[in-house]
PAMAR-779323 format. One record per residue: x, y, z of N, C-alpha, C, O in turn. Coordinates in pm, whole numbers, plus 50000, padded with zeros to 5 digits. Layout:
# residues N
<npx=X	npy=Y	npz=Z	capx=X	capy=Y	capz=Z	cpx=X	cpy=Y	cpz=Z	opx=X	opy=Y	opz=Z>;
...
END
This chain:
# residues 92
<npx=26137	npy=25860	npz=16362	capx=26267	capy=25873	capz=16333	cpx=26242	cpy=25985	cpz=16292	opx=26333	opy=26062	opz=16319>;
<npx=26160	npy=26031	npz=16238	capx=26130	capy=26114	capz=16136	cpx=26094	cpy=26310	cpz=16238	opx=26111	opy=26429	opz=16211>;
<npx=26036	npy=26224	npz=16359	capx=26050	capy=26334	capz=16502	cpx=26114	cpy=26397	cpz=16553	opx=26104	opy=26510	opz=16601>;
<npx=26220	npy=26293	npz=16543	capx=26361	capy=26315	capz=16568	cpx=26455	cpy=26403	cpz=16526	opx=26525	opy=26483	opz=16589>;
<npx=26442	npy=26367	npz=16372	capx=26523	capy=26452	capz=16247	cpx=26441	cpy=26600	cpz=16226	opx=26497	opy=26699	opz=16177>;
<npx=26337	npy=26599	npz=16259	capx=26314	capy=26705	capz=16248	cpx=26304	cpy=26807	cpz=16384	opx=26278	opy=26927	opz=16371>;
<npx=26333	npy=26730	npz=16541	capx=26325	capy=26862	capz=16624	cpx=26495	cpy=26903	cpz=16616	opx=26533	opy=27017	opz=16644>;
<npx=26582	npy=26803	npz=16580	capx=26711	capy=26827	capz=16509	cpx=26791	cpy=26893	cpz=16502	opx=26886	opy=26931	opz=16570>;
<npx=26692	npy=26935	npz=16281	capx=26704	capy=27016	capz=16218	cpx=26602	cpy=27171	cpz=16282	opx=26632	opy=27289	opz=16263>;
<npx=26531	npy=27140	npz=16327	capx=26498	capy=27298	capz=16431	cpx=26586	cpy=27342	cpz=16519	opx=26605	opy=27464	opz=16522>;
<npx=26654	npy=27264	npz=16602	capx=26729	capy=27270	capz=16680	cpx=26876	cpy=27332	cpz=16658	opx=26954	opy=27380	opz=16740>;
<npx=26891	npy=27311	npz=16499	capx=27026	capy=27353	capz=16453	cpx=26993	cpy=27481	cpz=16368	opx=27079	opy=27568	opz=16354>;
<npx=26878	npy=27491	npz=16317	capx=26805	capy=27611	capz=16276	cpx=26830	cpy=27729	cpz=16401	opx=26904	opy=27824	opz=16376>;
<npx=26781	npy=27719	npz=16502	capx=26749	capy=27796	capz=16625	cpx=26924	cpy=27860	cpz=16628	opx=26970	opy=27974	opz=16621>;
<npx=26984	npy=27726	npz=16642	capx=27119	capy=27734	capz=16702	cpx=27199	cpy=27828	cpz=16605	opx=27249	opy=27938	opz=16627>;
<npx=27198	npy=27750	npz=16491	capx=27330	capy=27817	capz=16465	cpx=27276	cpy=27872	cpz=16289	opx=27365	opy=27902	opz=16210>;
<npx=27165	npy=27878	npz=16256	capx=27134	capy=27956	capz=16127	cpx=27121	cpy=27853	cpz=16011	opx=27159	opy=27737	opz=15991>;
<npx=27056	npy=27942	npz=15948	capx=26960	capy=27849	capz=15861	cpx=27112	cpy=27811	cpz=15710	opx=27104	opy=27722	opz=15625>;
<npx=27197	npy=27885	npz=15720	capx=27334	capy=27893	capz=15632	cpx=27386	cpy=27761	cpz=15682	opx=27438	opy=27697	opz=15590>;
<npx=27389	npy=27684	npz=15833	capx=27480	capy=27585	capz=15878	cpx=27412	cpy=27459	cpz=15823	opx=27458	opy=27350	opz=15790>;
<npx=27235	npy=27530	npz=15824	capx=27139	capy=27395	capz=15812	cpx=27154	cpy=27296	cpz=15661	opx=27160	opy=27179	opz=15622>;
<npx=27156	npy=27461	npz=15604	capx=27181	capy=27410	capz=15418	cpx=27301	cpy=27355	cpz=15370	opx=27329	opy=27311	opz=15259>;
<npx=27360	npy=27364	npz=15464	capx=27573	capy=27314	capz=15418	cpx=27543	cpy=27168	cpz=15458	opx=27562	opy=27077	opz=15377>;
<npx=27504	npy=27149	npz=15562	capx=27455	capy=26975	capz=15633	cpx=27409	cpy=26922	cpz=15510	opx=27460	opy=26831	opz=15444>;
<npx=27282	npy=27007	npz=15480	capx=27195	capy=26921	capz=15404	cpx=27265	cpy=26874	cpz=15270	opx=27253	opy=26760	opz=15226>;
<npx=27364	npy=27007	npz=15190	capx=27451	capy=26954	capz=15090	cpx=27513	cpy=26835	cpz=15054	opx=27530	opy=26757	opz=14961>;
<npx=27549	npy=26863	npz=15213	capx=27699	capy=26731	capz=15251	cpx=27630	cpy=26658	cpz=15271	opx=27697	opy=26559	opz=15248>;
<npx=27494	npy=26608	npz=15313	capx=27458	capy=26478	capz=15304	cpx=27437	cpy=26417	cpz=15134	opx=27440	opy=26294	opz=15130>;
<npx=27421	npy=26473	npz=15021	capx=27339	capy=26484	capz=14964	cpx=27472	cpy=26430	cpz=14804	opx=27477	opy=26344	opz=14716>;
<npx=27560	npy=26553	npz=14853	capx=27675	capy=26526	capz=14780	cpx=27732	cpy=26386	cpz=14843	opx=27775	opy=26305	opz=14760>;
<npx=27737	npy=26348	npz=14986	capx=27790	capy=26198	capz=15018	cpx=27714	cpy=26083	cpz=14964	opx=27752	opy=25968	opz=14940>;
<npx=27608	npy=26135	npz=14951	capx=27492	capy=26021	capz=14894	cpx=27513	cpy=26015	cpz=14730	opx=27566	opy=25924	opz=14666>;
<npx=27460	npy=26133	npz=14684	capx=27499	capy=26078	capz=14516	cpx=27653	cpy=26088	cpz=14491	opx=27670	opy=26003	opz=14404>;
<npx=27810	npy=26161	npz=14525	capx=27901	capy=26172	capz=14472	cpx=28003	cpy=26065	cpz=14525	opx=28051	opy=25968	opz=14466>;
<npx=28020	npy=26108	npz=14651	capx=28146	capy=26061	capz=14705	cpx=28123	cpy=25927	cpz=14683	opx=28216	opy=25879	opz=14619>;
<npx=27980	npy=25791	npz=14726	capx=27994	capy=25729	capz=14784	cpx=28042	cpy=25638	cpz=14644	opx=28141	opy=25568	opz=14627>;
<npx=27909	npy=25676	npz=14537	capx=27935	capy=25612	capz=14422	cpx=28073	cpy=25630	cpz=14350	opx=28115	opy=25543	opz=14275>;
<npx=28152	npy=25759	npz=14378	capx=28355	capy=25775	capz=14330	cpx=28380	cpy=25669	cpz=14393	opx=28402	opy=25568	opz=14326>;
<npx=28383	npy=25662	npz=14523	capx=28422	capy=25552	capz=14590	cpx=28447	cpy=25432	cpz=14534	opx=28560	opy=25387	opz=14517>;
<npx=28326	npy=25366	npz=14500	capx=28276	capy=25251	capz=14435	cpx=28338	cpy=25230	cpz=14318	opx=28396	opy=25131	opz=14274>;
<npx=28319	npy=25334	npz=14273	capx=28412	capy=25288	capz=14150	cpx=28584	cpy=25282	cpz=14121	opx=28642	opy=25213	opz=14037>;
<npx=28643	npy=25382	npz=14225	capx=28756	capy=25364	capz=14266	cpx=28776	cpy=25233	cpz=14301	opx=28867	opy=25177	opz=14239>;
<npx=28715	npy=25167	npz=14385	capx=28753	capy=25016	capz=14414	cpx=28714	cpy=24872	cpz=14332	opx=28725	opy=24751	opz=14353>;
<npx=28648	npy=24984	npz=14197	capx=28652	capy=24842	capz=14107	cpx=28746	cpy=24863	cpz=14025	opx=28763	opy=24761	opz=13958>;
<npx=28836	npy=24969	npz=13986	capx=28890	capy=24996	capz=13896	cpx=29006	cpy=24988	cpz=13970	opx=29105	opy=25018	opz=13905>;
<npx=29030	npy=24952	npz=14106	capx=29192	capy=24907	capz=14191	cpx=29180	cpy=24730	cpz=14189	opx=29267	opy=24643	opz=14186>;
<npx=29066	npy=24725	npz=14191	capx=29040	capy=24543	capz=14189	cpx=29114	cpy=24553	cpz=14040	opx=29237	opy=24556	opz=14041>;
<npx=29043	npy=24557	npz=13909	capx=29093	capy=24565	capz=13806	cpx=29229	cpy=24604	cpz=13769	opx=29280	opy=24536	opz=13680>;
<npx=29298	npy=24700	npz=13818	capx=29430	capy=24679	capz=13854	cpx=29492	cpy=24573	cpz=13899	opx=29582	opy=24538	opz=13823>;
<npx=29481	npy=24512	npz=13985	capx=29528	capy=24412	capz=14012	cpx=29526	cpy=24290	cpz=14003	opx=29603	opy=24206	opz=14048>;
<npx=29371	npy=24276	npz=13902	capx=29360	capy=24128	capz=13866	cpx=29476	cpy=24183	cpz=13719	opx=29547	opy=24091	opz=13677>;
<npx=29488	npy=24281	npz=13669	capx=29551	capy=24284	capz=13552	cpx=29722	cpy=24267	cpz=13582	opx=29807	opy=24220	opz=13506>;
<npx=29738	npy=24317	npz=13708	capx=29931	capy=24292	capz=13801	cpx=29953	cpy=24129	cpz=13791	opx=30055	opy=24062	opz=13778>;
<npx=29834	npy=24100	npz=13802	capx=29847	capy=23941	capz=13867	cpx=29818	cpy=23837	cpz=13734	opx=29847	opy=23717	opz=13733>;
<npx=29754	npy=23910	npz=13626	capx=29764	capy=23846	capz=13482	cpx=29924	cpy=23864	cpz=13423	opx=29981	opy=23774	opz=13362>;
<npx=29989	npy=24003	npz=13453	capx=30110	capy=24031	capz=13382	cpx=30212	cpy=23940	cpz=13436	opx=30293	opy=23886	opz=13361>;
<npx=30212	npy=23920	npz=13566	capx=30285	capy=23833	capz=13713	cpx=30310	cpy=23735	cpz=13611	opx=30405	opy=23733	opz=13532>;
<npx=30181	npy=23626	npz=13626	capx=30169	capy=23553	capz=13589	cpx=30276	cpy=23525	cpz=13399	opx=30366	opy=23446	opz=13371>;
<npx=30232	npy=23591	npz=13345	capx=30274	capy=23600	capz=13229	cpx=30473	cpy=23597	cpz=13192	opx=30543	opy=23527	opz=13119>;
<npx=30498	npy=23698	npz=13275	capx=30594	capy=23731	capz=13263	cpx=30674	cpy=23595	cpz=13317	opx=30772	opy=23549	opz=13259>;
<npx=30612	npy=23533	npz=13446	capx=30686	capy=23401	capz=13515	cpx=30655	cpy=23269	cpz=13382	opx=30718	opy=23164	opz=13377>;
<npx=30578	npy=23299	npz=13315	capx=30569	capy=23175	capz=13223	cpx=30704	cpy=23269	cpz=13072	opx=30775	opy=23199	opz=12999>;
<npx=30704	npy=23337	npz=13068	capx=30850	capy=23298	capz=12984	cpx=30929	cpy=23358	cpz=13003	opx=30992	opy=23405	opz=12909>;
<npx=30969	npy=23387	npz=13149	capx=31074	capy=23356	capz=13246	cpx=31113	cpy=23200	cpz=13220	opx=31226	opy=23164	opz=13189>;
<npx=30965	npy=23084	npz=13241	capx=31020	capy=22945	capz=13266	cpx=31087	cpy=22954	cpz=13127	opx=31209	opy=22948	opz=13113>;
<npx=30967	npy=22974	npz=12988	capx=31030	capy=22911	capz=12859	cpx=31176	cpy=22963	cpz=12853	opx=31258	opy=22873	opz=12838>;
<npx=31231	npy=23101	npz=12864	capx=31356	capy=23139	capz=12806	cpx=31436	cpy=23083	cpz=12886	opx=31553	opy=23112	opz=12864>;
<npx=31406	npy=22969	npz=13027	capx=31553	capy=22923	capz=13026	cpx=31523	cpy=22779	cpz=13003	opx=31625	opy=22710	opz=12996>;
<npx=31383	npy=22696	npz=12986	capx=31338	capy=22626	capz=12877	cpx=31482	cpy=22631	cpz=12744	opx=31580	opy=22556	opz=12750>;
<npx=31466	npy=22707	npz=12665	capx=31511	capy=22719	capz=12546	cpx=31652	cpy=22807	cpz=12588	opx=31682	opy=22897	opz=12509>;
<npx=31709	npy=22796	npz=12664	capx=31854	capy=22838	capz=12650	cpx=31960	cpy=22754	cpz=12655	opx=31965	opy=22693	opz=12762>;
<npx=32058	npy=22725	npz=12570	capx=32137	capy=22638	capz=12524	cpx=32256	cpy=22594	cpz=12590	opx=32354	opy=22668	opz=12601>;
<npx=32251	npy=22466	npz=12640	capx=32335	capy=22396	capz=12726	cpx=32494	cpy=22404	cpz=12641	opx=32547	opy=22342	opz=12549>;
<npx=32531	npy=22517	npz=12730	capx=32696	capy=22548	capz=12700	cpx=32780	cpy=22534	cpz=12744	opx=32887	opy=22540	opz=12683>;
<npx=32764	npy=22498	npz=12916	capx=32833	capy=22495	capz=13001	cpx=32888	cpy=22613	cpz=13096	opx=32987	opy=22600	opz=13168>;
<npx=32801	npy=22743	npz=13085	capx=32802	capy=22830	capz=13103	cpx=32711	cpy=22876	cpz=13285	opx=32605	opy=22825	opz=13320>;
<npx=32760	npy=22939	npz=13337	capx=32652	capy=22939	capz=13480	cpx=32550	cpy=23062	cpz=13399	opx=32589	opy=23123	opz=13300>;
<npx=32429	npy=23081	npz=13454	capx=32354	capy=23157	capz=13426	cpx=32285	cpy=23223	cpz=13532	opx=32202	opy=23140	opz=13571>;
<npx=32272	npy=23346	npz=13612	capx=32224	capy=23406	capz=13715	cpx=32136	cpy=23441	cpz=13666	opx=32135	opy=23442	opz=13543>;
<npx=32013	npy=23488	npz=13746	capx=31897	capy=23549	capz=13732	cpx=31950	cpy=23668	cpz=13734	opx=31938	opy=23667	opz=13612>;
<npx=31995	npy=23764	npz=13754	capx=32076	capy=23892	capz=13718	cpx=32104	cpy=23922	cpz=13578	opx=32153	opy=24024	opz=13530>;
<npx=32061	npy=23810	npz=13517	capx=32157	capy=23856	capz=13385	cpx=32268	cpy=23823	cpz=13343	opx=32302	opy=23810	opz=13225>;
<npx=32350	npy=23803	npz=13466	capx=32503	capy=23800	capz=13394	cpx=32557	cpy=23667	cpz=13392	opx=32527	opy=23582	opz=13477>;
<npx=32614	npy=23653	npz=13322	capx=32709	capy=23512	capz=13268	cpx=32848	cpy=23506	cpz=13321	opx=32951	opy=23567	opz=13293>;
<npx=32818	npy=23412	npz=13407	capx=32971	capy=23360	capz=13441	cpx=33034	cpy=23265	cpz=13365	opx=32982	opy=23155	opz=13380>;
<npx=33143	npy=23267	npz=13275	capx=33195	capy=23154	capz=13246	cpx=33228	cpy=23056	cpz=13361	opx=33227	opy=23086	opz=13480>;
<npx=33262	npy=22919	npz=13301	capx=33249	capy=22832	capz=13430	cpx=33391	cpy=22822	cpz=13408	opx=33436	opy=22827	opz=13294>;
<npx=33502	npy=22801	npz=13562	capx=33628	capy=22796	capz=13566	cpx=33728	cpy=22700	cpz=13483	opx=33726	opy=22580	opz=13509>;
<npx=33805	npy=22744	npz=13398	capx=33902	capy=22629	capz=13255	cpx=34035	cpy=22645	cpz=13392	opx=34057	opy=22716	opz=13490>;
<npx=34084	npy=22557	npz=13337	capx=34177	capy=22524	capz=13395	cpx=34289	cpy=22563	cpz=13297	opx=34277	opy=22534	opz=13178>;
<npx=34397	npy=22626	npz=13343	capx=34500	capy=22738	capz=13315	cpx=34612	cpy=22651	cpz=13251	opx=34639	opy=22551	opz=13316>;
<npx=34690	npy=22672	npz=13125	capx=34711	capy=22624	capz=13080	cpx=34899	cpy=22601	cpz=13081	opx=34951	opy=22518	opz=13006>;
END
């Protein structure tokens, strides 16, 4: 493997120059030391955000259930869109 890398590096140096070989080396080091750890940190952040959103959703569902349980029974129809429509009353 080492001989293959050496031959490839010399081929790039001969065909494209030292600057191109240096740029490839810098990009590889940047990928290993900067980009991959940053991507992993972002994945962890997104997992934390997803967990938080699930907790918020569970809490809102529980609160909604409790509000419906505490709602007075006055003969009104209540819809989930927060619109209260009174029952039809007979006209005199």
